[in-house]
N, C-alpha and C positions, 0 to 999 in steps of 0.2 A: 777426536776433539780434545784439546788440551785441558788438563785438570784446572779447576778454579782454585787459585792459591788462597782466595779469601774464604773458601769453604772451611767449616770447622772440622771436616774429616778429610784425611788423605784417601786416595782411591781404595786402598785395602780396607781402611776403616769403614768407608762408605759401603763397600761390598758386604762386609760383615753385618753392617746395620740393616741393609736391605734384606739380607737373608733372615736376620732376626725378625724384622717386621713381617716378612712373608710367612714365617713360621707362626708368629702370634696371630696373624690374620687367619691362617689355616686352622689354628686351634679354636678361634672364636666362631668360625663359620658353623660348625655343628651346633654350638650353643644357640646362635641366632636362628638357625634353621629349626631347632627344637622349640624355641619360643614361638616362632611363626606357626609350627605344626600344632602346638598346644593351643594357641589362640584360635586356629582354624577349627579344631575339634570342639573347643568351647563354644565358639560362635554357632556351629552347627547344632550342638547339644542344646543351647539356649533357644534356638529357633524351634527345635523339635519339642522342647518342654513347653513352650508357649502354645504349641498346637496339640499338646498332650499325646505326642507320638513317641512313647517311651522306647520302643524298639529301635528307633533311629539313633539313640544315644550310645556312643562308644564310651562306656564307663571307665575302661582302662586308660583311654586317651586323655580323659579330663581329671583323673584322680590327682589330687594335690594342687590343681590349678587354683589360683587365688580367687577365681570367680565361681567356684563350684557351688557356693551358697546361693547363687542366683538360680541355678538349675534345681537345687533342693527346694527353693522357695516355691517354684511352680509345681513340683511333685507333691509337696505337703499341702499346698493350697487346693490341689485337685482332689485330695482325700477328705477335705472338710465337707460337711460337719462330722463325718464319721471319725476322723482323727481324734485321739484323746488329748485333753488339755495338757497332759504331761509332755507329749511330743511337741506341742506348740511352744510351751514354756522352755523346753530344752533348746529348741531352735532359736528362740528369742535370746536366750542366754549366750548361745554360741556366737550370735551376730549382733550383740548389743552395741558394738562400735560402728554399726552400719545402719542405713535407713531400712534395710531388710527387716530388722527387728520390729520397728513400728508398723511397717506394711503388713507383716505377718499377723501382728496383734489385731490390726484393723480388719484384716480378712477373716480372722477367726471370729471376731465379735459379730461381723455381718452375717457370716454363714450360720453360726450358732443362733443368732437372733432370728434369722429367717426360718430356722428349723424349730424355733420355740424352745430351744434347750437352754433354759435360763441358768441352770447350775454350771454348765460348762462355760457359758458366756462370762459369768462372774469369776470363774476360776482363772480365766486368761486376762481379765481386765486389770488395769492399773489406774483406777479412778475413771472419771468421765472421759470418754474418747472424743476425738474430733469428728465433726460431721453430724448433721442433724439426724440422719437415719440411724447411725450407730448410737447416738445419744438416746434416741427413743427406745431402741432395743435395750440399752443399758439401764435406763431408769425404770422401764417396765420390769426387768429382771430384779432390780433393786427394791421394788415396792414391798416385797414380803420381808426382806432382810432389814432395810432401813427406810421405813415409810416416810419419815420426815424429810430426809435428804432427797428421796425420789420425788416427793411432792414438789419440793422447791425446784428441782431440775425440770420436772414436767411442766410446771407453770411457766418457767422461762421459755420453754418451747411453744407453749400454747399461745402466749402473747406475741403473736406475729401477724402482720397485716396481710400475709399471703398464705396460700395453702401449703401445708406441710406434707412430707412424703406419706404414702399409705402406711409405711412402717410405724408411724406415730399413732395410728387409729386405735390399736389395742391399749396403748398407754393412756390416751385421752379417755377412752371408754371406762377404764378402771378408775381413773381419777374422778370422772363424773359419778360413778357408782359409789365412790367413797365420800362424795360431797366436796372434794377439793376444787373441782370445777363446777361451779353453780351458775345461776342465771346472771349474777353480777359479772363473773369472769367471762361469760359468753357475750354480754353486752360490751364489755371493754374490748374484746377482740373484734366485735362488729365495728366499733368506732375505728380501730386500727385499720381494718380492711377498707372502710370508707375513705379514710385519709390516703390510703395507698391506691385508691381508684379500683379496688377489687370488689365491685358491686355484686358479683355473683357469690362470692364468699360471704359478703355481708348479708345478702338475702338468705343464704343457707343458715347462717347463724341466727338470724331473726326468727326463722321457723322453729328453732329449738327453745324459744322463750315461751313462758306460760302466759295466761290471760292477764296477769297482773302487770305485764310489760306492754300490753296493747297500746295504752296512751303514749308510751315512749316510742313505739314503732310508728304510730300515726304521726307523731311530731317529727320523727326521723324522715318519713316519706315526704312530708311537707318541706322540711328544711333542705333535704337532698336536692330538690328542684329549685330552691331559692334560698341561698345561704342567709340573706338578710332577714328572712322570716324568723330567725332565731330570736330576734328582739321581742317578738310576741310569744313564740313557742316556749321559750325557757321559763318565763314567769308563769305561764299557764300550767306547765308541767310541775312547777313548784319544787318541793324538796324530795321528789322522787329520786331514787338512787341513780337513775339514768341521766339526770340533768347535767352533772359536771362533764360527763363524756360527750353528751350531745353538744354542749356549748363549745367544748374543745374542738370537736370535729367541724362544726359550722364555722368557727373563727379561723380554723386552718384553711378552709376553702375560701372564705370571704376575704381574708387578708391577701391571698394570692390573686383573687379576681378583681377586687376593688379596695386598695389599701386605705384610701381616704375614708370611704364608707365604713370600712371595718373598724377604724378608730372611733368613729361616731357611735357605732353599735356597741363597741366595748365600753365606752364611757357610760352608756345607758345601763348596760347589764352589770358591770363590775360591782357597783355598790349594792346591788340587790341580791347577789348570789354568793353562796358559800361553795367555792370550788376547790379549796385547798391550795396551799402556797405553791406546790410544784406545778400544778396546771396553770395557775395564774401567771407564774413567771414564764412558762413556756409560751403562753399566748402573747405576753408583752414582749418577749424577745423576738418572736415572729414579727410582730407589728413594728418594732424598732428597726429590725433588719430591712424589711421591705420598704419602709418609709424612707430610709436612707438610700438604699440601692436604686429606688425609683424616683428619688428626689421629690417627694411629695411635700410641697411647701406648707400646706395647712397642717401637717403633722409635726413640723419641726419643733415647735415649742414643747409639745408633749414628749417628743423623743429626748430633748435635752433635760426635761424634768425626770424622765424615767431612767435614763442611763446610769446615774450614780447608784441607784438601788439595784439595777440589774448587774452592772459592773463586771461584765464578761470581756475577756481580752479581745475577742473577734469583733464585738460591737463597738468597743472603744477604738480599735484600729480603724474601723470604717468611719467613725465620727471624726477622727483625726484627719483621715484622708479627705473627708468632706471639707473640713476647715482649711486644709492646705490648698484644695482646689479653689477656694474662695479667698485665698491669701489672708485668712483670719488667723494671724500669728498668735494673738492672745488666746483665742480658743484652742489652737493646736497645743500651746504650752499647757493650758489647764486640763485638757482632756488627756494628754500624755501623763500628767501627774496622777490621774485616777486609775491608770492601768495597773493590773496586778504586777507584782515585782518582777516575775520571770519574763513578762512581756516588756515592761518599761526599761529593763536593763539591757535589752537587746541593742546591738549597735545601730540598727535601723532607727529605733525610736530615740536613742540618745543623740543620733545625728539630727533628727528633726527637732528635738528639744533644743539643741544648740542653734539650729537655724532660726527657730522662733525667738530664742533669747537674744540672738544677734540682731534680729529685726526690731526687737523691742528695746534695744539699747543697753542690754545687760552683757557687756563684753566679758567680764570675769566669769559669769555663769556660763556663757557660750563656750569660752575656752575650756572650762572644766568638762562640759558635756562632750565637746569634740574629743578631748583626751580620752574620756571613757569609751566613746564610740570607736576610736582608732585602735583600741586594744583587740578588736575582733578581726576576723578574716572573712570579709564579705564586701559586697559592692559599696554599701554605705560606710563600712569601716574604712575602706580604702579612700572613699571620698572625704571622710573626716581627716584622714592622714594627709591628703592633699591640701586641705584647708590649713593644716598645721605646718605643712612643709617638711614632713618627716617620712622616712621609708615605711613601707607597709609591714605590719606585724604578721608574718607568715606562720610563725610557730611551728616550723617544720621539724618533725621527729625523724631522726636518721637511725636506721637499723642496719647493722652489718653482720653478716654471717660468713663463715669460711666454707671453702669447697668441701672440707671434711664433714662439716655440720650438715651441708646439703646432701651429701651421700648418705648420712645417717637418716635424714628425713625421707630420702628416697626408699628406704626399707620399711618405713612405717606401713602397716597393713592398709590404711585408708589410701595412702599414696599409691601403693602397688595396685590396689583395686581400681583407682581412678585412671592410672596409666593403662591398665589392661582394658578397661571399658572404652577408653579413647581408641586403643588399637583395634578393637573389634567394632568400631563405629557405633557406639552407644553413647553419644554426647549427653543426652538427657540424664541417663543413669549416672554418668561420670559426674555431672554437676550435682546431682542429689547426694552422691557419696561425699564429694568435696565440701559442699556448703554445709551439709549436716555435721561434718567433722569440725568445721570452723565454729558453728553455732554452739557445739558442745565444749569447745576447747577453752582452756584458760588463756590469759593474755599472751604469755610467752609462746605457747603452742600455736596459737593463731598467727602470731607474727612469723614463726618459722615456716608455717604453711604459706603465708603470703610471700615470704622470701623465695620459697621453692617455686611458686607460680611465676614470680618475676624472672627467676633464672631460666625457666622453661619458655619464656615469651608467651605465656597464657594471659594475654592482656585483659580480655573480658572477664576471665575467671579471677584474675588479680583484683580488678575493681570490685567484683562481687564479694571477694574475700574481705576487703577492707570495710565494706558495708556490713556484712554479717558479723565481722569481728569488731565493729565500731572503732576502727583505727583512723579517727578523723584527722589526726595530725601527721600521719605517715604519707606526706604529699607525693613522694617519689612513687609510691605504690598506688595511691589514689589517682594519680595523673601521669601514668606512664607515657613515654613518647612513642606510642604505637603509630605505625605507618608514617613516621616522620618524613622519610624521603619522599613519599608520595604527596604529602601535604605541601612540602616545599616545592616540589616540581609543579604541581597543578595550581598551587597558590601563586607561584611565579608567573605561570601562563595566564592566569586570570587577573593578575594584579591585586591579589588578596593576601593579607597578612596570614601566614601559615599558622601562627599561634591562635588566631581567631577561628580558623578552620578546625584546628585540633580541639578547641573549646566546644565548638558546635557538635563535633562528632562525639566527644566525651559526654555531653549533655543529652544528645539525641539517642544514642545507642549504647553508651558505656562500652564501646568497642566490640559489640556483638555484630559481626558482619552480616549475620542472617536475621537480624531483628526485624520483626513485622509488627506494626502498630495496629490497634483495632480499627483505625481509620484507613489502613492500607499503606502507610508509609513504610519504606523498605531500606534496609542496609545501614551502613555506618552513619550516613548523614540523613537517613530517614526521608528519602525522596518519594513523593507520590508518583505513581506510574505515569500520570498525565504530564507532570513536570519533567520527568525523565525523558519522555517522548519529545516534548517541545525543545528542551535543551540539546538533546541529541541532534535534532533537526538543525538547530542553530549552529552546531559544530560540524555539520555535514556527516554525522555518524548514522549508522542504522539504528532503528528503534531497538533498544536492548530487551524489551519485553519485561514482564513482571519478575522473571528470574535472572535474566542477564544483568539487571540493575543491582543485584546483590554482589556482583563481583567487586571486591574492594577498590581496585584501581579505577575502574570505570565510575563507581559510585562517588569516589572522591573527586574525580575530574568533573562530573556533572554537577555535584554539589558546589564545588569551587566556582564553576561558571555561573551557576544560579545566584550564589551569594554575591559574586562580582556584579551581576545585573542589579541586585538590590542596592548595593553600594552606589552604583551609578545612578540609580533612581533617586537616592537621597543625598546626593552631593558628597558621597564618601562618609556619611555619618553612620557609625557602626551601631549606635543604639537603635536608630530607626530601622537599619537594615536587619539587625537581629530580630527586632519585633516583627518585621515583615516575613522573615524566614519562618517564624513560628505561627503567626496569625494571618498572614497574607497581606500583600501591599495595599489592597483596597481598604482594609480596616485601618491600616496605619495612616493612609492618606486622610481618612475621616478624623482620626485622632489628632492629627497635626492641625486640622482646620479649627479644632476646639481647644487646642493645647495651651497650657501655660508656656512661658518662653524659656525658663531655665531648665537645664538638663535634669536636675533631680526632681523637679516638679513634673516634668514630662514622664519620667519613669514611674513615679508614684501615681500619676493620673491614668495610667493604662488600665482600662476597665476590667480586663480579663486577668484574674489572679495567675493563671498558668503563664500567660505571656509576660506579666509583670515580673514574676519570679524568674522566668526564662532569661530575660534580658539581663537581669542582675547576675545570674549565674554565669552566663556566657562571658561577660566582661570580667568577672572575678576569675573564672577559669583561665582566661587569656593571660591575665597577670601572673597567675601561678605557673602556667606553662613557660612563659618567657623567663620568669625568675629561676625555675629549675634548670632551664637551659643555660642560665647565667651562674650556675653553681649554687643556687639557692639564695642569691643576692637580689634584693628588689630595688636597690639604689639605681636611679637612672631609668626606671621602668615606670610608665604612667598608665593609670587607669583610663584616662581620656586624653585625646589630643587637645590642643589649645582651642581649636574651633568647636570641638564637641563640648568642652567645658564652658566656653564663653558665648557660644552661638545662640541664635534664636531657634526655638523649637516651634515652628509654625509652618505655613505653606511655603515659606522662603526656602525650606530644605529641599523641596521638590525640584529636581533638575529639569523636568518636563512638566510645565503647568498648562 
């Protein structure tokens, strides 16, 4: 074959280059093989260590491996509680940059606690540990050394509405003996158990009370079967120390059972009892919340009178949403004005303040509020920018690192351990190593770790890194274009905007292809197995089963088709389709029957907070993905189509009625 004259090498040069490459490859092969051999030996050693089969471990083969600390961890753990605290502390010191240190400390606290070796437990402790069982061991050990701190910690564990681990029994017994837990504390926990529906625990606690509490127990038995009986039981009990708790528990149950009756009962009781401000506010917050959520008309005047003194952000948000549903623009304006500063200044509520002022004829005030709202990066911030006719404020932070800097990061111990754990198929441990490092890191170190994850194509880990490192403005890292070709391919097949699909995958799974939700949803686009079966049948595909649906390409194809079906159901409206993807089309059909007609009121009127937030996030993420694909420029990119922004949100959206 004739030589290619356009080649940068003449034949002789090409021959020399090929020989050079072959030599380099030959030199690299032993190193690669050595790494594989070391990893294989470490994997086998770790498996043996987990089973405590120490004779199976080839110590020479794993010596110097970056993961030998994991084998040491199991060896030292197996020797607890006989191992000396000095050994434990030395291990913690050696591995302080790894989650291994915290795990070893926790193991030592547990094993020393189980053995009743309080001195050793305190020797390895570094303050109160995590986990209820370990905390009980710790405070029990601390009682002799620092009784005041131990009593505070023990009481925080005592005041729980559910049973605590058996490990807490010695601590609670000692606190009783010392008078820290007395009959008043026992009664308070009884009330907590009652509120939590733990009647067995409540009965057990009641049997610990003396005869002086019998009137309170009699009142409790009566009220437990009839919450409304508190109206007579509380005055009869009078100023007994049990009265405030009994009223609190009864009002808790009555408010949930019959909110209108609860307010009537409260009005009769409140002036006659001294309950303390904290209990009183808790009862009234409960009443206000359920009165609004359940739309109890006879309670509305009381709610409006109570809200200014309760003044919590969540209750005022609910009140504003109630006003918006009724198109009470004056009320919406006034209730927003009462919100705490950090809530009121949010783009969402500045947008609604602007909408209210606009409806009330205050154009300058509305303009100023829209401008404040448009400074954010959210659904309502983008909607405000649309009102002003300006580009969206993405606030994108760009971070650029060189290949040399990445090679340096690759040698960091945590990165080497993460890479090695990935190689030996320990993804959970790899995530723990990585995210622990990000959580401990300063801002620059966390950004360099994020850049490394991006360079390796670790999409799910990258997103988790930005969350753990609070890198809210690093949009290229928070919203990587993962699986872009697949979204474009199957979005094109289904007639669905690929950026919308990317937004859904990012919200649903944060790119964890093996994500499993508590409800059973699976994969990148979090498909329920039943949905996957139906859509597969629709496409003429075999049922993928619960594990086949995790395959990214198939998951994206099925999710794209299903979203396309939802778009078809709602005449192409993405707000309604996104809501249906999250909450189901049956619910969205009902919401449209009762819905206000403007897009923003439709979104705000969605009764489920999860779905309300979901729809806003999906549309916001879609804008971000398209803007990033456009070089970070949002000009010419719209949050909503003209029909979505100006159309009616009612049953006219349903393509099939």
